[in-house]
N, C-alpha and C positions, 0 to 999 in steps of 0.2 A: 187866720186870726180867730175866725169863728170857732174852729175846732179847739183851739187853745183856750178860749173863753169858756167853752162848754166843759173842758177838762177841769179848769180851775173851779167852775161852778159845782162840780161833783165832789170836790174836796170838802172836808168837814170844818169849814171856817164859819164862825158865828156871825160874821159881817153880812152874810147873805140873808139872815132872818129878817131884818127890817127892809131890805131892798126888794126881795122877791114879791111881797104883796104890792109894793108901789109899781113895779114893772107890770104886774098882772092887772092892776087897776088902770094903768095907762092904756094897755092893749084892749081892755074890755070897756073903756069909756064909750058912751053912746052919744053924748052931746059935746059941742065945742067947749062950753064952759067947764064941764067935767074933765075934758081932755086937758085944758089949760091948767086946771088945779092939780091934777095928777102929775102932769109933766113938771110943774114948778116944784112940787114936793120931791119928786124923784131927782130932779136936777140939783136941788139943794143938798140932798143926802149924798149924791155922787160927788159933788164938789167937796163936801166935808170929808168924805171917806178918802178921796184922792189926796187931799191935803194931809190928813192924818197918816195914811200909809206912806206918803212921800217922806214925811218927817221920820217915820220909823225906819224906812229904807236907808235914809241918810245916816241915822244913828247906827244901824247895822254895818254900813260901809265904814263909818268912822271907827267902830269897834275892831275892825280888822287891823288897824294900825297899832293897837295896844301890844305891849310886851306880854303875851299870854301863850299858854300851851296850844298845841295843835287842835285839841278838841274844842277849845273856846273859839278859835278861829273858824272851825267848821260850823259851830252853832251860829256865830255871827254871819257867816256866809249864807246858811240856810235861812236865817231871819231876813237878811237883805233880799235874797231871791224870792222868798214868799211874799214880802211886801211889794217888790217890783212886779211880781205876777198879779197881785191884787190890783195895783195901779193900772197895769195894762188891760186887765179885764174890765175894770170900771170905766176906763176911757173908751174901750170898745163898746160897752153897754151904753154909755152916754151917746156915742156916735149913732148906734142903731136906734135908740129911742128918740133921738133928735130927728133923725131921718123919718121915722114913723110919725112923729108929731107933726111935721110940716107937710106930710102927704095927706091927702084927703081920704084916707082909707079907714074903714071901720070894720071890726071883725065880723065875719060871716057866721061863725059858730061861737056860741057861748060855752066856754069851758069852766068847769067848777074849780075853784081854788082849794087846794088841800093844805092844811097847816102841817108843820113838821110835828112828828110824834114826840112824845116826852123823851124817849130814848135818843132820837136824833138831836134834840136840843141839848141834852146832857152831853152827848159826844162832842157836839160843836163847841160847847163851853169848855170842856176838858181839854180839847185839842188847842183851842185858841188861848185860853188862860195858861195852860201848861207851857206852851211855847213862849208866851210873854214872861212868865215867871222864870223859866230856865234862862232865857236871854238876859233879862234884867239882873238876875243874880250874878251871872258871870260878868256882865257889863259893869256892875257896881264893884265887884270884887277886883277886877283887873284894870278898871278905868280910873 
């Protein structure tokens, strides 16, 4: 599961932009209060994202039942699979961060957090919004 989550994390989805600094903040927190606050923020985001992606996955599965051409069914299947993969990755991330939160471990080495470059952000937005637009247009056309 860890290798699957890493693979999904390497893909250009814009949902990882708000989650990455929260995970980094949790792992780099040095006091119990800071750790609690960072975990609460991260858990809130993960629950929200799991719910949103779960709904999107359900919509993608429901779109497979439409009377539509094969290409539209392929788009719907990719949409459902992408959202299912995002849900699995977020559940796995939630599990790992919860396990870290309840252990009394603190990082030995401080790592520096690097922001995404402008090009990476643009690619993430293009991939995510492009997929949403393509799916929603065929969903509204055939649904």
